[in-house]
C-alpha atoms as one frame of an Amber mdcrd trajectory, in Angstrom:
protein
  -4.412  -4.082 -15.143  -3.580  -0.520 -16.019  -5.366   0.843 -19.013  -3.114
   2.762 -21.359  -4.564   6.087 -22.360  -3.416   7.877 -25.453  -2.901  11.608
 -25.148  -3.681  13.878 -28.058  -2.091  17.115 -26.881   0.085  18.649 -24.179
  -2.903  19.892 -22.191  -4.111  16.332 -21.572  -0.635  15.362 -20.414  -0.513
  18.342 -18.020  -3.953  17.466 -16.603  -2.907  13.855 -16.034   0.336  15.006
 -14.427  -1.622  17.241 -12.026  -3.999  14.381 -11.192  -1.083  12.077 -10.424
   0.633  14.745  -8.317  -2.542  15.293  -6.267  -2.962  11.539  -5.773   0.666
  11.224  -4.735   0.289  14.069  -2.225  -2.821  12.440  -0.716  -1.042   9.094
  -0.424   2.018  10.740   1.128  -0.116  12.552   3.683  -1.925   9.327   4.537
   1.354   7.427   4.922   2.787  10.169   7.159  -0.323  10.086   9.344  -0.140
   6.291   9.675   3.612   6.395  10.380   3.198   9.002  13.117   0.268   7.066
  14.559   2.455   3.967  14.807   4.951   5.614  17.142   2.637   7.435  19.520
   4.116   7.804  22.976   2.247   5.608  25.413   0.955   6.837  28.718   2.758
   5.705  31.845   1.829   2.122  32.541   0.673   0.888  35.912   2.637  -1.832
  37.690   0.157  -4.455  36.504   0.487  -3.382  32.883   4.273  -3.333  33.234
   4.328  -6.898  34.592   1.932  -8.046  31.880   4.112  -6.554  29.147   7.221
  -8.179  30.638   5.483 -11.576  30.656   4.323 -11.097  27.067   7.837 -10.126
  25.958   9.279 -13.164  27.730   6.792 -15.494  26.057   7.565 -13.971  22.637
  11.318 -14.393  23.200  10.840 -18.023  24.250   8.603 -18.674  21.238  11.196
 -17.133  18.892  13.920 -19.294  20.431  11.843 -22.456  20.026  11.042 -21.562
  16.403  14.739 -21.004  15.648  15.619 -24.317  17.304  12.998 -26.169  15.255
  14.104 -24.542  11.998  17.768 -25.220  12.741  17.013 -28.859  13.449  14.983
 -29.324  10.249  17.157 -27.200   7.955  20.575 -27.749   9.495  22.317 -27.875
   6.123  21.306 -24.262   5.396  23.157 -23.073   8.490  26.450 -24.559   7.300
  26.602 -27.424   9.767  27.372 -30.956   8.719  24.479 -33.342   8.484  24.109
 -35.292  11.696  24.018 -39.076  11.693  20.895 -40.825  12.839
């Protein structure tokens, strides 16, 4: 939990404000670095890497479809469909 500090004069408030501004600037710089690192342009892939990525993408798409199908079957009422008879 955050500890509340009482300030006795304006100088203490200014010092705390500067500390918070420095911390915010460090965090912003770190976030910018991580964001730019996320979208680094990849080197040209070889044919093998290209085929491997296509297979991986296909498997992920199939897995997403199967998950949606399972969720729709179990929670059909949330999707606005009438309850099926068993």
